[in-house]
N, C-alpha and C positions, 0 to 999 in steps of 0.2 A: 201373291200367295203368302199372306201375312202369317198364317198358321204354321207353315213349314219354317219360315224364318224364325218365328217365336220358339218353336220346338228345338231348332238347331242351336240357338243361343241360350237354351235353358231359361226362357223367359216365362212370363205369366200371361195366360190367356183368360180374359174376362168376357164372357158372352152374356150380354144383357137380354133378358126376356121376362115375360110376365110371371112365369112359374118360379124363377130363381132371381128375384130382384136384389139389389144391394142398395143400401142407403147412401145417396150422394147428397149430403146435407148442406144446403147453401149457407146455413148459419154456423157451420164449422169454421172457426177462425177467431181472430182477436176482437171482433166487433168494434174496431176503430173506424174512423170516418171513411177511409179507403175501402174497407171491407163492407161497410154499410152501403157505399155507392155501388159496389158490385152486386150486393144482395138486391138492392132496389131495381137495378136493371134486369136481373134474373127473374125476380117476381113479376116485373112488368111484362117480361116475355111469357111467363106462365099464364098470367091473367089475360093476355091478349088473345090467346088461342091461335096465334099465328096470323089472325086476320082482323079481329076486333081490337085494335090498338088502344091503349090507354090515352085519354086526353091529358093535356098538361096539368089540368086541375087534379085529375085522379092521381097522376104521378107525383104531384106536389104533396098530396095528402099521404100517399104511400111513403114518401121520403120522410115526412114529418113523423109518421107513426113509427117508422123504423128507428129514427133518432131517439124518440122517446123510449122505445123498447130497449134499445141498447143500454141506456142509463138505468132504466127501471130494472132490467135483468141483472146487471152487474151489481147493483146495490143490494139485491135480494139473494142472488145465487152465486155471485163471484165468477169464478172461471168455469162453472158448469156449462156444458154445451146445450144451448136451446134448440128447439125444433120448430118447424113451421106451424104446427097446430097450436103451440103456446103463443106465438105471435098473433096468429089469426083470431084465436079464441079469446085471449086475454086482452088484446090491444085493439085490433081492428073491429071486432064484433061488438065490443063493449063501448067503444068510443072514448075510453079513458084518456087517450092522448090529446083530445081536444074537448075538454069538459064544457067550454062556453061557446062552442061552434057547432050548431045543429047540422049545418050543411056538411061539414067535415065528417061528423059522426055518421050521417047517412051514406056518404061516399065510402067510409071505412067499412060499413056493413056490406056494401055492394062489392068492394074489393075482396072481402072475406069470401063472399059467394063465388066470385070469379076464380079464386084460388082453391076452391073446395075439392076439385079433382085431385089435388096433390096432398091432402091431409085428411085425418079422420078415416072414414070409410070410403074415401074417394078412389076412383079407379087406378090412379097412379101414385097413391100414397106410399106404396111399398118401395118406390125409388127415391123418395124425398123425405118423408116424414119420420125420421128416426136419427139416432146418433150416427155420425158418419162411420161407414164401414169400408170406404175405399182408401186404400193405401198403396204406395208404390214400393214393392218389396224386391223387385228384380231390376237388372240393368236394362231389360227390355220388357215392356208391358204392352200387349195388344188388346184393345177393347173393341168388341164387335157390337154394332147396333142393329144389324140386319134383321134380327128376330123381333124387333119392336115394330109393330105395324103402323104406329102413329108417327108421322113425320114431325109434328109439333113436339111430341115427347122426345124424339131423337134430338132435336135442336136444343131443347131445354137442358137435357142431360149433358149434351156436349159442352154447353156453355159452363155448367157447374163443374164438370170435370176439367175443363180448360183452366178455370180459376184455381181448382185444387192442385193440379199439376204445377201450375206456375208458382203457387205458394210453396210447394215442396221444393221446387228447383231453386228457389231463392234462399233456401236454408244455408246459413254460413258454412256448414260442414261440406257443402257441395260447390262452394265458390270456385274452386280450381278445376272442377270437372266440366267438360263440354257436354251439353245436354240439348236434346231436340224434341220438339212436339210435331207430329205429323197429323194433319187433319184431312181426311179423304172425303170431301164433298159435304160433310154434315154442317159445316159452318154456314153454308148457303141457306139453311133452313131458318136461320135467325132473322126475324122480320122487324125487330124493334130497334129504332135508331139509338136509344140509350144503351142497348147492349153493344152495338157496334162501337160506340164512343168509348165504352169501358175497355173493350178489346184493343182499341187503338192505344189507349193510355198504357195498358199492360204490355203490349208488344214493343212499344217504343223504349221500354226499359230493358229489353232482353239483352242487348249488347253488353250491358254492365254486369250481367250475371252469367255470361258464356252460354246463353240459350239461343238456339235458332228455331224458327217456326217455318214449317213448310206446309203449304195448302195446295191441294190438288183438286182438279175438276175436269170432267170431260166435255162440259158445255160452256161456251163463251158467255151465255146469258147469266150464268151463276155469278159472274164478276160484276153484274149490274145490280146485285142485291145490296142492302145496307152494309153488311159486313164485307162483301166482295169489293165494294168501292173503297172501303178503308184499307183492306189488304193490298189492293192494287196500288193505292196511293203511297204506301210506305214501304213496299217491298224493295229489297236491294237487288234482286235479279229475277228474271223470268226465264223459264225453260218452256219452249213451245214444241210440242210433238206434232205429228201429222194431224191436220184438221179434217173433221168430217165434212160431208157434202153440205154446202151452203153456209159454213161457219166463218169463212175468211172475211166476208164483208163486216160482220159484227166484231171479229177479232181485231181487224184493222181499225175500226172506229173506237172500240173500248181502250185499246192499248196504243192508239195514235201511231200506228206503224207508218214508216216512210215507204215510198215506192221501192227503194233499194231493199228495205227489210222484207217487204212483201214478196219481192223477187226471190229471196233466199228460200222461201217455203217449197220451191220446186225440188230442193235437195233434202227435204225433211221427210222421214219415214223409215220403214224397215228396209234394210239393204243387205239381205242375205244373213250373214252371221252377226250383224250389228244393227243398232238403231241410231239414226241420225236425228238431231234436233237443233233448233235455233236457240242459242243462249244469249240473252240480252242483259248486259250489266248496267249499273247506274251511271257510269261515266260515258255512256253511249258507245262503248266498245263491245265486242262480242262477235259471234259468228256461228258457223256450223260446228257442232261437236259430235263426236262419235262415242256412243255408249256400248262398250264391248264387254259382254258377260264372260266371266271365267267359268270353269267347269262346275264350281259349286253353285254359282248363280243359276246356271242352266238347269242343274239337278233340282234345285229348290223351287224355281220359278217357271221354267219353260213349259209351254202347253203342247209341245210336240208329243206324238204317240209314244216315242221312245222314252222320253223323260217321265211321262205319266206312268208308263209301265214300270220304270225303275222305282218311282215313289211308291207304287202299289207293292212292289217286291219288298221294299224297306219296311213296310208296315207289317209284313209277315215274319220279320226277323226277331220278334220279341218286343219287350217294353223297355229295354235298357236305352240309354241316351241315343238320340238320333245320330250324333256325330260318330258314335262308336259303331252303329250299324252301317253307316256310310263307309267307314274304314274296313269293316268286315266284308262288305260287298265289293270293295275296291272300285268304287264309283268315282272317287276324286283322288 
């Protein structure tokens, strides 16, 4: 129940949908080589449609065009923030980045077409083709993707947001503050290998900036995706909850569980007032852990009829802060 958690902590809730899009501009940033690398991977994901992945030649042309654009833009506009339409229209479509290479120019036009859903009058331009309007203003920000019907769009926006949040978290003013990013299943939608490699490079620097990344999924097969394989390979710990019917053989294979570890799963699951899980650490230590909710956790999260009724009652107590209404109702 992310919404209740967000409301209790006076956080910001961002609901992405077609009627109220916000600009998550992949070109927002320093346009240095590391940023260009992230943009190239993101545009490759956009242009792939989640299925028709770019060839190495296409990706090479895209990278060459982006490198040219970065220098071209900074010479003419300095620190002004560019948008996708300017890159696609001024560089890819014109072929100015490769004046003596007809093949590269043809590929550039094709790439501009592949990206056209995301700029101009494209269906998804309202989420990408504008000056960045996504900022982190609160200690807790919840971003919901559920109202976006297109899974490819969900994955593309998640990747852009992931990079924007990481850039914000690396701000020197936040150096001493512990920070975390939670990704609930959306990372699995990223199909492009270059995107996975960029995420790997980014995540490997997190320890230096007091950032933790937590990725959740209900299906073992999600860890077999390009990004899933990356996360699985560099994670510092795994928490396994009760597995669905038929999931254990794949979980055992993907996570290389020993017979002793597999045996532990008989103790995993809901146990009355608490939930038991198997926590595996990097040094091959770990075991069964009990997650015991306190009264606030139960009130905000539990799906029992009693707690649902209490949350419904809290909604009738006015619009003042949720924590004040909880105190008024003497629920915690």
